[in-house]
Each structure stands twice: as C-alpha cells, then as structure tokens.
N, C-alpha and C positions, 0 to 999 in steps of 0.2 A: 504494500500500500504506500502510496506517495503522498507527501504532505508538504506544503510550503508555509513557512512561518513568515510573518510580516512584522518588521520593526516599525512602529508608527511614531512619527515625529510630527508634531504640529508645525506647520509652516504658515506664517501669517504675513500678509502684506497690508500694512496699515494705511491702505488707501480707502477712498470713500465709497467704493463699490460694494455691493452686497456680497455676503460670504457664499462660497460654493465649495464643492469637494464632497467626496463620499467615503464610505467605509472601505477598508482594504479588502481586496478579494482574497479568498482562500483557495490555493491551488494545491498541487501535489509535488512531492520531491522525495528522493530516496533517502533512507536513513543511513547513518554512518557513525563513526567513532571519533573521539578526540585523542590527539597525540599527547596531551598533557593532562595529568591527573592532579597536579598540585597548584594549578592556576597560573603557571608561567610557561610560555611557549617559546620554542626556538624558531617560530615563523612558519608560515604555511601559505599555500594557495588554495583557492576555493575550487573544489571539484564540483562543477555545476550539474553534472549529469552522472555522478557516481551512483552505483547501485550496491545494495547490501541486503542481507537476509532480513525478512520481516521479523518484528518483535514477537517472540514466542510466548511472552507472558500474557496471561489472560486478563491481567489488570489493565484498565484503560490508561493510556499514557497521558500524563499531565501536560496540558497545553502551556507552552512557555509564554511569558509576558515580558517583553523587552522594554527597557527604559534607557534613555540617553543620560550619560553621566558627564561627558566632556566633549567639546568640539573646538578645534583650532580654526583660525581664519583660512580662507581659500588662498591657494597659490598654484598658478598654472592650471587652474580648473579643478583642483582637488582639495579636500579638507580631511584632516584626521579626526576620527570620532572614537569614543569609548562608550560601550553600552554593556548592560548586564541583563541576564535572565533572572527576574525576580522570583521565579519558581524554583530554579535550581541554585541560584546564588552565583552562577558562573559569570565571569567577566570576559568581554571580547574587545578587540581593537580592530579597526578597519578604516577604510577611506570611502568617501562619497564624491561623486562628480557634481558639477554645477546644477544638474537637474535632480539631485537628491538620490541618485541611483547608487546603491552599495557596490563597491568594487571588491578588492581583496580584503580578507579579514581572517582573524584567527583567534583562538581562545587563549587568554592569558594576558600578561602585562607587556607593556612596551616601554622602551627607554624614553619615548615622548610623553609617557603617561604620568605627568606630575603637574601640579598647579602652576608652576613657573614656566610651562611651555604652552599656555593657553594662546598666547599671541604669536607662537612660532610658526612660520611657514615651512613646510617640508615638501611641498609640491606633490603631495600624495604618497610620499614614502614613509614607511614605518620602520623603526629600528627596534630590534628585540634580541635578547640573549637567552640561551637555554639555562636550565636550572643550575648547572654547575659552572656556568660562564666559560665553557670550553669553546663556544662559537658565538659569533655575532651575525645576525641575519638582517638583511634589508628587504623588506616586502615592498615591491613597487606598486603604483596605482593600478596596474593591470593584474595584480595578484602574483606576479612572478617573483621568485625569491633568489637572492644571491647570498651566499654564506661564506664567512671567513673564519678559519680555524685560529684559535688562540692557544696559548700554552705557557710554559715556564718562562720563556724569553719573549713572548709576544702578548701584548695586551691591547685592549681597545683604548685608543687615546681619545678619540672624539667622534661623535656623530654630528655632522655640521649642517644638516638640512639639504634639501634637493637631492637626497640619495648619497651624498658624499660621506665617506668614512675614512678615518686615518687609523692605521694600526702601527703601534710603536714596537720596534724590535730592539731589545737590549743585547748588545754584543760586548762581552767583557773577557779579558784575559790578563795575563801577567804584565804585558807591556803596554796595553792600551785598553780603553773603554770608549764605547760609542753608543749612540742611540740613532737607529735608522728608522725613518718614517716612510710608510707606504700609503699613498693617497689613491682611493678607489672611487669610481663613480657608482651610480645606482644599479648598473648592470653587473657590477663585480669586476669591471675592467680596471687594471692598475694604470693610473695616469702618469704618475711620477714617483720617484724615490729620492729622498734628500737626507742629508746628515750634516750636523754641525760639530760633532764631537762632544755634544752636550744636549741637555733637554731643550725644548723649544716651545715658545708660546705661539699658538695659531689662532687667528681670527678669520672667520668666513664672512665676507662682506656681501655675499649674494651674487647671483648671475655668474658664478664660476670664478670669482676673484677672491684669492686668499692672501693673507698677510702673515708673514713668518718673522719672528724675532727670537734669536738664540737667548737662552737664559744665562748667559755668561758674557763678560766683556769681550769685545772684538776690537782688534787693532785697526784704526783707520789712518788714512794719509793725512798730512798736514792740511791739504786742500779740503778734504772732506770735513775735518774738524772745524775749519774756518767757516765753511758753508753752513754747517749746522749751527754754530754759535752766532752767526749773523742773524738768524731768525729769532734768537732769544730762547726762552723757555718753551717747553711743550713740543719739542721737535726731536725726532729720533730717526735712525736709519733702520729700515726693514727690507725684506725681500718680498716681492710680489709674484704670485703665480696666477696665470689666467688659463683656466682649464679648457676653455673653448678653442684656443689656438695652441695650447701647450707651450706657452711663452713664459719665461722667467724675466723679471726686471729686478736685478740685484741692487742692493745698497741705495734704496730710494728714500729721500727725506719725506717724512709724513708728519703732519701736525696732529698731536693728540689733544691739545687744548689751545685755543687761540681765539683771537678776535676776528678771524677771517671766515669761519663757518663753525657750525656745531660740531663738537668732537664726536668721534665714533660714528660718523655718518655712514649709512649703508649705501651700497651701490644703487643708483636710481637710473633705470632705463639704460643700463650698460655704461654708466659713467660713475667713477669714484674720484671725488676731489681729494687731492693729496695735501696741497699747501697753497697759501695765498698771502699777499702782502698789501699793506696800505700805501697811500701816497704821502704819508707823513715823512718829512725829512728828518732822519735821525741816523745815528751810527749803526743801527741794526735794521737796515732796510735795503738788502742787496738788490732786490728786483721790485721797484715800486709798482704797485697795482697788478702784479703778475700772479696769475693762478695757474697751477699745473694739475692735470688730472690724467687718469689712465682709463681706457675703455676696456670692454670685456674681451677684446681681441689682443690686449696687451700693448696697445700703442699709447705712448706718452705724448701729450699735447699741452701747449701753454697758450694762454690768452692774456691780454693786458686790458684791464678796465680803464676806459678813458678818464682822464683827470676831471673832466667836467661832470662826471657822474658822482663825484664826492671824494673826500679825503680818506675815508675808511670804508671801502667796499666790503660788503658782507654777502657771502653766497647763501641763498635761501634754498636752492634745490634745482632739480632738472626733471623735465618730463617732455616726451615727444619732440626731442630736438631743440628744446628751449631751456635756457638757464635764466634763473631769476637772481638778481642782486639788489641790494639796497645800500644806503649810505648811513652809517651809524655815528658819524661825526656830529650830527644834529640831534640833540636830545629831545626835540619837540617833534614836529611832523617829519615823517621819514618817507622819502620817495622810493619807487620801485623801478628797476631797469631790467630790460629784457634783452637777452643775447641769443640770436639765432645761430645755432652751431653750424648749419649747412652754409649759410650765406655770409656769416661773420658780421652781420648787421646788428647794431645796437639801437635801441629805442627806449624812451623814458615816458612815464606817465606825466602829462602836464594838464590834466583835465580839471573839471569843476571841483573835484574833491581832494585835490593835492594837499590842501592845508589840513585835511581831516585824517590823513594817512598815518598809521603807526605800524611798526613791525617789531614784534617780540613774541614770546611764548604765548601770550594772551591775544596778540594781534598778528597772526600769521598771514602769509600770502602763498597761494598755490597756483600751479599752472597745469594745463593738460588739454590736449586736442586743439591746440591753437588759441586757447583762451587763458586768461589770467583772472583770478579772483583775489581782490585786495581787501584788507581790513580797514575799516574806518571807525573813528571814535565819535559817537553821537553826542549831542548836547546833554543827553541823560547818562553819559559815561558808559554806555553799553556798546558792544561790538556789532557793527553792521558790515555788510559785504556789498561790493559793487563788482559786477562782471565786466571784463574788458576783452576786446577782440585782439587779433594778432598785431594790430597797430596801436594797442593800448587805448582804444576809444571805448567810451561807455556803451554797453549793450542794453542794460536794463534801464527802465524809465527813472527809477529811483533806488537807493540802497535798500537792501533787505536785511532785517534783523537776523544775525547769526554769525558764527565763526567759521570761515571757509576751511574745509578739510580735504576735499578732493574734487576733481573734475574728470569724469570718466563715463563712457557709454552715453554721451549726450546729456549727462546729469550732473548738477552741481550739488554737493553735499555740504550742509551747514549745521553745526552744532548750536543748540540753544545756549546763549551766553549765561543765562540764569540757571540752567540745569544741563550741564555738559554730558549727561547720559541720554539726552533726547536729541535725535538726529532728524533733520528735515531735508527732503530732496526736492529740487526744483529743476525744471527743464531750462534750456538755454534762453528761453524768452522770459523767465522769471515766474512761471506758473508753478504753484505748489503741487507736487505730486503726492506727497504723503509725509507722515510723521511716524518715527520709529522710537519706541521707548527702550530704556535699559540697554544702551549700546556702549561698549567699552571704547572710549575715545582713543586710548593709548594703543589698542590693538586693532583699530578700525582700518581695514585695507579692502575697499570694495574691488571685486574682480568678477568678471563674467556676469555683471549685474546681480550678483548674489552677495548678501550680507549675512554672515552668521551672527546669531544673537542668542544668548542664554539668560534666562531670568533667575534670580536667586530663589531658592526653594527651601529656606530654613536651614538651621545649623546642622541638622542631622544629615541632610542631603544638600550639599552646597550648590549643586548645579541642577537646574530644572530643565524644562523642555528646550529643544533647539528650534529656533525660528529661521527659516530660510526665506529671505526677503528678495523677491525677484522683480526686476524692473519690467520684464517682458509680460508678466502675468499680474495685472493690477487688480487683484481680488484675493480674498482669503482662500487658501487651498489646503488640502491635506496631502502630504507626501508619505508614501509607504515604501519601506525598504524590503524587498524580497530576500529572505535569508534561507536558502535551501539547507536542509539538514544533510550535510555532506561530510566526507572525511576531511579532517584537518591534517594534511600531510606534513610531516617534518621536512625541513630543507635538506637537500643532499649536497 
C-alpha cells in the first residue's frame, strides 16, 4: 500500500485579496526505513519511487503530523528548513525551492541546524556529519550527496555556504609541521589546496570569493609595509581566492574597519570592495579618492571618486552594475552619487529633496534594477523614501513613509520606521502592494519574489509556522510539501 505524507506550511501573502487555497491531497508512496536511529544522519537523498514490503503489523499505522521548526532565507532559489514529526518525535532537515516544493531531505541534524544560522544563505545545500564524525556530507538542493572522509589527521575546518567545504589536514613530523587545507565545492570536487605552515583564518564573502589570513606573522617587503601603514589602522594583507575562475590574488590590502565603507562587507553582485581613501590631504592618504575592488572572476579594478563628489566618499553598496557612494564630510544633509560600472559615468542627486537626505544605519540608500531608493528625514523626524531612476530623477509623486531595504523583481521594499519588523512592498509607481508582519530586518534578503517569515510561537517552541510570501500570487495560499515515505540512504 502506498501513502504520501504532506508537510503543511501556511503561506500567507498579506495583500488585500480574499484568501484561497485548499486542503492537501493524500496520495500514495512506498514505505521505507531510516538510516539513523539516534537522530543524527550522515546525509541522504530522497528515493522518490523506492519500494518496500508492506507493514505486516495488524495495528493501524499512526499518521505523522509535521510541523516546521526553522527556515533560512532563500539563496539561489532554495531555502533550508527543519521540521519534525510530532507523532514520532523525529526531526528532519531539507530544502525547498521558491515554489515551496520539498527537495532533498533526511532524518537527523544538520550543521546548519542552530539558531545562529537563521539568516545564513546556503543556496540549498545542507551540511551534516555522521554520529561518530568520521565523515562530513553535503546534501545538494537536488538531493545528491557528496561525502568527505575524516580521521586522525583530517578534520572538518569549515562549512562556508553555497556547498563549499574546507577540510584541514595536519601533517607533523620530527623536522616540520604543517596544516594543509582542501577546498571543495558542493559536488565534492576539490578546487584548490593551500598551506601556510600554520593554521589559517578563512572568511567566505559569497559568490565564490574567499579571504585567507595565516594565523602567524608573515614577512613583508619594505614597500608592502609602507603601503599598509599609509592607510593607517584597520588594514591588513590577505590572500584572495575566486573559485569561479580558480584565480588567486596574493598579498592584497583589505580594510577591516574604516571610514570608506562598512567593515566585513559581503560580496554584492560579484563585487567585493577591498579598500578606499578620502580626498582629505594628510600624511596617510596614498591614493586620494581611490577605491579598489575584486570581482568574482578574480580581476582587480580601481576607480577614483571625483573630488566634486565630496571630501570623504563612502561606499554604500553595489547592485546590477551600479555603485552607490555618499559624502560623509557633511554632518547634516548627505548627498548620494551613482557610478555606472559599465560606462564609468558618475551622476549625483540634485533634486527637490537634496536638503532632506541622510545616510546612516537608520537612513540607508539602496539600488537595484536601475533604480535608487534614498532616505529622507521628514519634519516629524521619521524616515521617508523617494525612488529615483537611473538618472537620479524622482519617480514617485511624493516621498513614502518607510526605510528603503531592497529593490528587486519590480518591487520596492520599505520597513516601517516605527516598527522595523513590519515590511511594506510597493510597485515602481508607488502603489502599495501589501504589508508583511514579523519580518527579521537583519536577515531580510528577498529573492525569486519569495520572502521567508516565521512568527514567534512561545518559549516552548520558539519558531512557529513559515510564511512564504510570493509576489506573483497576490492572495492567501496554502502550500503543501509532499514527503514520500522513502528510504533514507546513507552517503557513499
């Protein structure tokens, strides 16, 4: 007898249309067994059409009841979820696509499975170790598994997201000691091996860009030391690796804290800003107004902000071939400048609201799809937004109350300045599309028109239902995840 189980997750779009959607359908699927009895799995694929002998017990089988416990934000069309069967008490990890369809899943725990990874993008990859930590497995969004053996001299160093894994190999002898690092992609392919004769600190910036810094002092030339000291504090040498093109950029100066841009900035649309300088004339300003970045192909490039754009240029971010800068030498109104990467053209906002502009954590500006949303300070000291076109001309008839957060999919997202867990979406003409409650602003990353949302559900169960908020379907819907009762195969 075949039976299909459905994991029901409420998915609400807080738009003004009437609710619709139905009950999940009950199908049939083959029974199977689980590879893990202790709640920890070494990874698996879903056998959608596996067959097994029917249950010989005369007692009726209890129907499982699934509830969602955790969901990460979407990345490359996939999101990590964790759910459990309240009947048996078993936990499962899996991935869903942007339509809410369950992809690969397995019983047990995941390395992603902790509260501090709620906002982590993994592009649909799940990392898991078996009960004795002898292997680490990467379950891809398609359910395929790659497994890496560990041992006395090999340990899991890091699971970095997007399927990337680093295995550390300790090599020790009478005359020497070394730590060799192996970087693998989500398919299990070894991309590069590196060694510094010591342990190393690794940061993954996204889009295949890695930053490596040895945990011991390295000798630099006099020229390198001078170049580093010229920038002052918060500058260090690191090695960059770009996985997409298998390119290393050795001994690159990067700013860890500066007045040029936010520290630890992640890669945005294939660009990682490394360092920048002001136009202030002082002894520690080797390259006035110059900003240097690396793209995801490993190519280093530099641009110089025109002096007329301000004494202290500040990099706000990049999206769709456009960089945003501002000038922080003025403590009052702050202008925004736009740099077109392809054409090299600079433009600045000189419109009706220039004297109302501010840029800070509370007053951000964002760009996307050729548009720029700027923050304005109203007479009531609240944050308003004006949408600008590619020439930085006003698009909306008047500013709209809200903190700009993203422009994507023809939609502008604004957080309520009085309640930053409330998100409002507008079309490019300024028409309100909907209001979404209980959104984590820090983890908000809209992608594929889907916004994951979880509501608090009391102290005993800290995470309640998942809401998938889809731009394309402007009504309340119910999404069911078909979970076949299949064999959970251990990775090989």
